[in-house]
C-alpha positions in Angstrom: 61.6 -49.1 44.8 64.8 -48.4 45.9 65.8 -46.7 42.8 63.1 -44.2 43.1 64.2 -43.5 46.3 67.5 -42.9 45.7 66.5 -41.0 42.9 63.9 -38.4 44.9 67.2 -38.3 47.4 69.4 -36.7 45.0 66.9 -34.6 43.4 66.2 -33.2 47.2 69.9 -32.8 48.3 70.0 -30.9 44.7 67.3 -28.5 45.2 69.1 -27.7 48.3 72.3 -27.1 46.9 70.7 -24.7 44.3 69.1 -22.9 47.1 72.4 -22.6 48.9 73.4 -20.8 45.5 70.9 -18.9 45.0 70.6 -17.5 48.6 71.5 -13.8 48.2 74.0 -12.6 50.7 72.4 -10.2 53.2 73.7 -7.0 53.0 73.3 -3.1 54.4 74.2 0.6 53.3 75.7 3.4 55.3 76.2 6.5 53.4 78.7 7.8 55.5 81.3 5.1 54.0 80.9 7.2 50.6 79.4 5.7 47.1 82.2 3.0 46.3 81.5 1.3 50.0 78.3 2.4 51.0 76.9 -1.1 50.6 78.5 -3.6 52.6 78.0 -7.2 52.9 77.0 -9.0 56.4 79.5 -12.0 56.3 79.0 -13.4 59.4 76.8 -13.1 63.0 80.2 -12.7 65.1 78.7 -9.6 66.3 74.6 -9.8 66.4 73.6 -8.2 69.7 76.0 -6.2 70.4 75.6 -2.6 70.3 78.3 0.1 69.7 79.0 3.9 69.3 82.0 5.2 67.9 83.5 8.0 68.4 86.3 10.0 66.1 88.1 13.0 68.7 87.6 16.5 67.9 86.0 17.8 65.0 83.8 20.4 63.3 86.2 23.5 64.9 88.6 22.1 66.4 91.0 19.9 64.2 92.9 18.4 67.6 96.6 17.7 67.0 98.4 18.9 63.9 101.5 17.1 62.6 103.3 18.1 59.5 104.6 15.4 57.1 106.0 16.2 53.6 105.2 19.6 54.3 101.7 19.1 54.3 99.4 19.7 57.9 97.6 16.3 59.2 95.1 16.9 61.6 94.1 14.6 63.9 90.3 14.6 63.5 90.4 14.1 60.4 92.4 10.8 60.3 90.9 9.4 63.7 87.9 9.6 61.3 88.4 7.4 58.6 89.3 4.9 61.1 86.3 5.1 62.7 84.4 4.9 59.6 86.3 1.9 58.8 86.1 0.5 62.0 82.1 0.9 61.8 82.0 -0.9 58.6 84.0 -3.9 59.7 81.5 -4.0 62.4 78.4 -3.8 60.5 80.2 -6.8 58.2 79.6 -9.2 61.3 75.8 -8.1 62.1 76.1 -5.4 64.9 74.2 -2.7 65.4 76.7 0.7 65.2 76.1 4.1 65.8 78.5 6.7 64.2 78.3 9.6 66.5 80.6 12.1 64.6 79.6 12.8 61.0 80.7 14.3 58.2 78.2 13.8 55.4 81.3 14.3 52.5 84.0 12.8 53.2 83.4 9.0 53.3 86.4 6.6 53.8 89.5 8.1 51.9 92.5 6.1 50.6 94.7 9.3 50.3 97.4 10.0 52.2 97.1 13.5 53.1 93.3 13.6 54.2 92.5 17.4 53.7 91.2 19.5 56.9 87.0 20.1 57.1 84.7 21.9 59.3 81.9 19.9 58.2 81.9 17.1 61.0 78.9 17.3 62.8 77.4 15.1 66.7 74.3 13.4 64.7 73.7 16.3 62.8 74.1 18.8 65.3 76.9 21.6 65.3 79.9 20.9 67.3 80.5 23.3 70.0 84.0 24.8 70.3 84.0 25.0 73.8 85.8 21.4 75.0 83.3 20.5 77.9 80.5 21.4 76.0 82.0 19.4 72.9 82.5 16.7 74.9 79.3 16.4 76.9 77.2 16.9 73.5 78.7 13.7 72.5 78.4 12.0 75.8 74.7 13.2 76.2 73.9 11.6 72.5 75.5 8.0 73.1 73.7 8.4 76.7 70.3 9.2 75.2 71.1 6.2 72.3 72.4 3.8 75.5 69.1 4.1 77.4 67.0 2.3 74.3 69.5 0.2 73.3 70.4 -1.7 76.4 66.7 -3.0 76.3 67.8 -5.2 72.9 71.5 -5.7 73.6 73.4 -6.8 76.6 76.6 -5.8 75.0 77.0 -2.0 74.4 80.6 -0.6 74.2 81.5 2.8 73.1 84.9 3.8 71.8 86.4 7.1 71.4 89.7 7.2 68.8 92.3 9.9 69.1 96.0 10.8 67.5 98.3 11.8 70.0 100.7 14.6 70.2 104.5 14.6 71.8 107.9 15.5 70.5 109.0 14.4 66.9 111.4 12.0 68.6 108.7 10.2 70.9 107.7 6.9 68.8 104.5 5.5 70.5 102.4 2.3 70.0 98.8 2.4 70.6 97.5 3.2 74.3 94.4 2.6 75.8 92.7 3.5 78.7 89.5 2.9 80.8 87.4 4.6 83.5 89.0 3.8 86.8 87.0 1.5 88.7 85.2 0.0 85.6 86.2 -4.0 85.7 84.2 -4.9 81.9 86.8 -1.5 80.7 89.5 -2.9 81.6 88.9 -5.9 80.4 87.9 -4.5 76.9 90.8 -2.3 77.2 93.5 -5.7 78.3 91.7 -7.9 75.2 92.2 -4.8 73.0 96.1 -4.6 73.9 96.7 -8.5 73.9 95.2 -8.3 70.0 97.4 -6.0 68.8 100.4 -8.0 70.7 99.5 -11.0 68.8 99.4 -8.9 65.3 102.3 -7.3 66.2 104.1 -10.9 66.6 102.4 -12.0 63.4 103.5 -9.1 61.3 106.5 -7.6 63.0 107.9 -10.5 65.3 111.3 -8.5 66.0 109.7 -5.6 66.5 107.7 -5.9 69.7 104.6 -3.8 70.8 104.9 -1.5 73.9 101.3 0.2 74.0 99.9 -0.2 77.3 96.7 -0.4 79.5 95.8 2.0 82.1 92.5 4.0 83.7 92.2 7.7 83.3 89.7 10.1 84.4 89.2 11.3 81.4 86.0 13.5 80.8 84.1 10.9 78.2 85.2 7.8 80.1 83.5 9.3 83.5 80.6 10.8 81.7 79.4 7.9 78.6 77.2 5.4 80.2 78.0 2.2 78.5 81.3 0.6 79.2 84.1 2.9 77.0 87.5 2.2 75.7 89.9 5.1 74.9 92.2 4.7 72.6 95.3 7.1 71.6 96.9 5.5 68.3 99.7 7.1 68.1 102.1 10.4 67.8 100.9 12.6 64.7 104.3 14.4 65.2 106.8 11.4 65.2 108.1 10.0 61.2 107.5 6.6 62.2 104.0 6.8 63.9 102.6 8.8 61.0 103.4 5.9 58.5 100.5 4.3 60.6 97.8 7.2 59.5 99.1 8.3 55.9 98.8 5.0 54.4 95.3 3.8 53.6 96.0 -0.4 54.4 97.5 0.6 58.1 94.7 2.7 58.7 92.1 -0.3 57.8 94.6 -2.9 59.8 94.0 -0.6 62.5 90.3 -1.0 62.3 90.4 -4.7 61.5 92.6 -5.7 65.0 89.9 -3.1 66.8 87.3 -5.1 65.4 89.1 -8.8 66.5 89.6 -6.8 70.0 85.7 -6.4 70.6 84.9 -10.1 68.9 87.4 -11.5 71.5 86.1 -9.3 74.1 82.5 -10.4 73.2 82.8 -13.9 73.0 83.8 -13.9 77.1 81.0 -11.9 78.0 78.1 -13.8 76.2 
């Protein structure tokens, strides 16, 4: 009798093991990432219940800041967009709901150093106006429309605006984080992002240090976007050292991963 019980128990454990091995991983698909990376695997539920609105700066008729690298032009909107796509994919693999506000149906995630410029970007299918206020209002309006619906389901909704700064060629800068004045949650998110970047620099470049800062700014999108928001300046597109942060695809991927980890840390504090 004991032998029969042991045998049944062994078969039950073996059956469970086989089920676990045969269980298909959860996957999703986003065509904006490009053909090779359109399908992604959801590897965790760390951000399940969180919703994000991702906005890359400028786009359409406005390329934003322009730098020169090895005789070629670097356009802010192209690099901000590539990093936004990488960030979106990282967030999705962790179970988050993601809205990519600025879109280019053709580009996808690219690994080249020089990302060719185009004017194809839209605001979720709508043409982007050249007028600055109209352009910023358009993306905030779209975010707020989505947020009114999402807030019923998601307790944690965050918007991120990615930009690349333009200063004198000699000005090497780290990543800067801005939040809306009087936004306690926005400041907490920005501080958490900064602390995440500091820890990464301590690990990967221990002798370098990190001088990025957190501050409040009366930026239009921070004031007009309804969800808690953070505005990120990724570096100086004119500076030779900062340019490496953009032109090397693995660095663009690292930026996306670190921002994702910042969001995860912030989400854990809020849950």
